[in-house]
C-alpha positions in Angstrom: 71.5 90.4 92.4 71.6 94.0 93.5 75.1 95.4 94.0 76.0 96.5 97.5 78.1 99.5 98.2 81.8 98.5 98.1 82.7 101.7 100.1 81.1 100.2 103.2 83.1 97.0 102.7 86.4 99.0 102.4 85.5 101.2 105.4 85.1 98.0 107.6 88.3 96.5 106.3 90.2 99.8 106.7 89.1 100.4 110.3 89.9 96.8 111.2 93.3 97.1 109.6 94.1 100.4 111.3 93.3 98.9 114.7 96.2 96.5 114.4 98.6 98.4 112.1 99.8 101.6 113.9 102.3 102.3 111.1 99.5 102.7 108.6 97.8 105.4 110.6 101.1 107.1 111.2 102.1 107.0 107.5 98.7 108.2 106.4 99.1 111.2 108.8 102.6 111.9 107.4 101.3 112.1 103.8 98.3 114.2 104.8 100.7 116.6 106.7 102.4 117.3 103.3 99.3 119.4 102.3 96.7 118.7 99.7 97.9 115.1 99.3 95.5 112.5 97.7 95.8 109.1 99.2 94.1 106.6 97.0 94.0 102.9 97.7 95.4 100.8 94.8 94.5 97.4 96.3 94.1 95.3 99.4 95.1 91.7 99.9 93.3 88.8 101.7 94.6 85.4 102.7 92.6 82.2 103.0 92.7 78.4 102.7 91.8 76.5 99.5 89.0 74.4 101.1 85.5 74.9 102.6 83.2 77.9 102.7 86.2 80.3 102.8 88.1 79.2 99.7 89.0 81.6 96.9 85.9 80.7 94.9 83.6 81.4 97.8 85.3 84.7 98.5 85.1 85.6 94.8 81.3 84.9 94.9 81.0 87.1 98.1 82.9 89.9 96.3 80.5 89.7 93.3 77.7 91.3 95.5 80.0 94.4 95.7 80.4 94.6 91.9 83.7 92.8 91.6 84.8 90.2 89.1 88.0 88.1 88.7 90.6 89.7 86.4 93.8 87.7 86.7 95.3 84.6 88.3 98.7 83.9 89.8 100.7 80.8 91.0 103.3 80.9 93.8 104.9 77.5 93.7 107.5 78.1 96.4 104.9 79.4 98.9 102.3 76.9 97.7 99.7 79.5 97.0 97.2 80.2 94.2 95.7 83.7 93.8 93.3 85.8 91.8 92.8 89.6 91.7 89.4 91.1 91.4 88.4 94.4 89.8 85.2 96.4 90.1 83.0 96.1 87.0 82.0 99.8 86.8 84.1 101.9 89.2 87.6 102.2 87.7 88.8 104.0 90.9 87.6 101.2 93.2 90.6 99.4 94.8 91.5 96.0 93.4 91.3 93.0 95.7 94.0 90.4 95.7 92.9 87.1 97.2 95.4 84.2 97.7 94.7 80.7 99.1 97.0 78.2 100.7 97.2 74.8 98.8 96.7 72.6 101.9 97.3 69.3 100.1 101.0 70.4 99.5 101.7 70.5 103.3 102.4 68.1 106.1 99.6 65.9 107.5 99.9 67.8 110.8 99.4 71.2 109.2 96.5 70.0 107.1 94.8 68.5 110.1 95.1 71.6 112.2 94.0 74.0 109.4 91.0 71.7 108.5 89.9 72.1 112.1 89.8 75.9 111.6 88.0 75.4 108.3 85.4 73.1 109.9 84.8 75.8 112.5 84.5 78.4 109.7 82.1 76.2 107.7 79.8 75.9 110.8 79.9 79.6 111.5 79.3 80.6 107.9 76.3 78.2 107.7 74.8 80.0 110.8 75.7 83.6 109.9 77.0 83.8 106.3 80.4 84.9 105.2 81.5 88.4 106.1 84.7 90.5 105.8 86.6 91.2 107.9 86.2 88.3 110.2 88.0 85.4 111.9 85.5 82.6 111.5 87.2 80.4 114.1 88.3 80.9 117.7 91.7 82.1 119.0 94.6 79.7 118.3 97.3 78.9 120.9 100.7 80.5 120.7 102.1 76.9 120.5 99.9 76.1 117.5 101.0 79.4 115.8 104.7 78.6 116.4 104.3 75.1 114.9 102.6 76.4 111.8 105.3 79.1 111.5 107.9 76.4 111.1 106.2 75.2 108.0 104.3 78.2 106.6 104.5 81.8 107.7 101.3 82.3 105.6 99.4 79.5 107.5 100.5 80.9 110.9 99.4 84.4 110.0 96.0 83.3 108.6 95.3 81.0 111.7 96.0 84.0 114.0 94.3 86.7 112.1 91.7 85.2 109.8 90.0 86.9 106.8 91.1 90.5 107.0 93.2 92.9 104.8 96.9 92.1 105.5 97.7 95.3 103.7 96.3 98.4 102.0 98.3 100.0 99.2 98.9 103.7 98.4 98.6 104.4 94.7 101.9 106.3 94.0 100.4 107.4 90.6 97.7 109.4 92.4 100.1 111.2 94.8 100.6 114.9 94.0 103.8 115.7 95.9 105.8 112.5 95.2 107.0 111.9 91.7 107.8 108.2 92.1 108.1 105.2 94.4 111.8 106.0 95.0 110.8 109.3 96.5 108.1 107.6 98.6 110.6 105.1 100.0 113.1 107.8 100.9 110.3 109.8 102.6 109.4 106.7 104.7 113.0 105.9 105.6 113.6 109.5 106.6 110.5 109.2 108.9 112.0 106.1 110.5 109.7 103.4 109.0 111.2 99.9 108.3 110.9 98.8 104.7 110.7 95.2 103.4 114.1 94.6 101.7 113.4 91.0 100.5 114.3 91.0 96.8 115.3 94.7 97.1 113.4 97.7 98.5 111.6 98.0 95.1 110.0 94.9 93.6 109.4 95.0 89.9 110.4 97.6 87.3 109.0 99.6 84.3 109.5 96.6 82.0 106.8 94.7 84.0 104.8 97.9 84.3 104.6 97.8 88.1 106.9 98.8 91.0 106.0 97.9 94.5 107.5 98.5 98.0 106.2 97.9 101.5 106.8 98.5 105.2 107.5 95.5 107.4 104.4 94.5 109.3 103.9 96.0 112.7 104.7 93.9 115.8 101.9 94.1 118.3 100.7 92.2 121.3 98.2 89.7 119.8 95.6 87.9 121.9 96.1 84.1 121.6 94.2 81.4 123.4 96.2 81.6 126.7 97.4 85.2 126.6 99.1 87.9 124.6 102.2 87.5 122.5 104.0 90.0 120.2 103.7 89.0 116.5 103.7 90.8 113.1 100.3 91.9 112.0 99.8 93.9 108.8 101.9 96.2 106.6 101.4 99.2 104.2 102.3 98.9 100.6 103.0 101.4 97.8 102.4 100.7 94.1 103.5 102.7 91.0 101.9 101.5 87.8 103.2 102.1 84.2 101.6 102.1 80.8 101.6 98.9 78.7 102.5 98.9 75.0 98.9 99.9 74.2 99.3 103.0 76.3 96.9 101.9 79.0 98.0 101.7 82.6 98.7 98.1 83.8 96.2 96.9 86.4 97.4 93.4 87.1 100.1 92.0 89.5 103.5 90.5 89.0 103.9 87.1 90.8 107.6 87.4 91.3 107.1 90.8 93.1 104.1 89.7 95.1 106.1 86.7 96.3 108.5 89.1 98.0 105.7 91.3 99.3 104.3 88.3 101.1 107.4 88.4 103.2 106.5 91.7 104.8 104.7 89.7 107.5 107.7 87.3 108.1 108.5 86.8 111.8 111.3 89.0 113.0 
C-alpha cells in the first residue's frame, strides 16, 4: 500500500478544528506575535465508539495509509474508554495521534441503543463512501438526545454531536523558542485571558512520568442540532512538555492519569 501524505490529513483536521475553536486561532496568533516562534503540533486526539466500521481498529487501519502505526495502549476505567496512540513510522516530527473509543457494553441499554443507531448510520455511509477524517458519518442529533447522553457520559454526548474530528491539537512546549516551560506557557495564556482546565491541577503529570500537560477549556459555540442551534463546548487547545527517560531519549507516550483529566476539558459548563 502506498503511503499518502499525512500533511494533507492534518491540514483537513486543523482547518475543521479552527472553524469551531476560536481560542485555538487566537492562541496561535498570540504565539506568532511573539516573533520567530515555532508552533509544532505534538499530537491530536480523536474520539469514537468501540463497534462498527468506526471502531479503534478500523481507524488504526485508516491511519496506516498515512504511515502511522500503533505505539501504546491505555485504559480509562472510570470513563469506560480504551485508547491507543499512533506514531509515524518514518517522520519523527509528524504529530502523534491519540485515538480513544467508548466501551459501549459498559453503559445503560438506552445509551447503547442510541449510539448503535449512530454506528449503523456510519456503517452504511462508510460502505458507500469509505471512512474519512474529519467527518461525522451520521446526521445531526437532537439537543434532547445530547442532554440525555450527557447525563451518563460527557464523552458519548460530545461524540454524538461532533463525530470523528480532532477534539484538540497540542502545542509542543519543547519546540517553543521563547517559553522555557509549560509553567511559562500557562502564565502567558492566563495573562491573555484564556480559561485553563484545572481538573487535577493546571498541570497534569510531572517530570517523574516524563510528561507535563495543560489545556484550555473547550470553547462554547452555538452548535447546529437537529431542531436548531444550542451553545455547547466544542474543542480545546493543549500544551505538552516532554522530558527524557532514563535512557536519555525523550518520552513519546502518554500518561493515562493525566489524559483522564485532559478529557474533562470538554465537560459542560
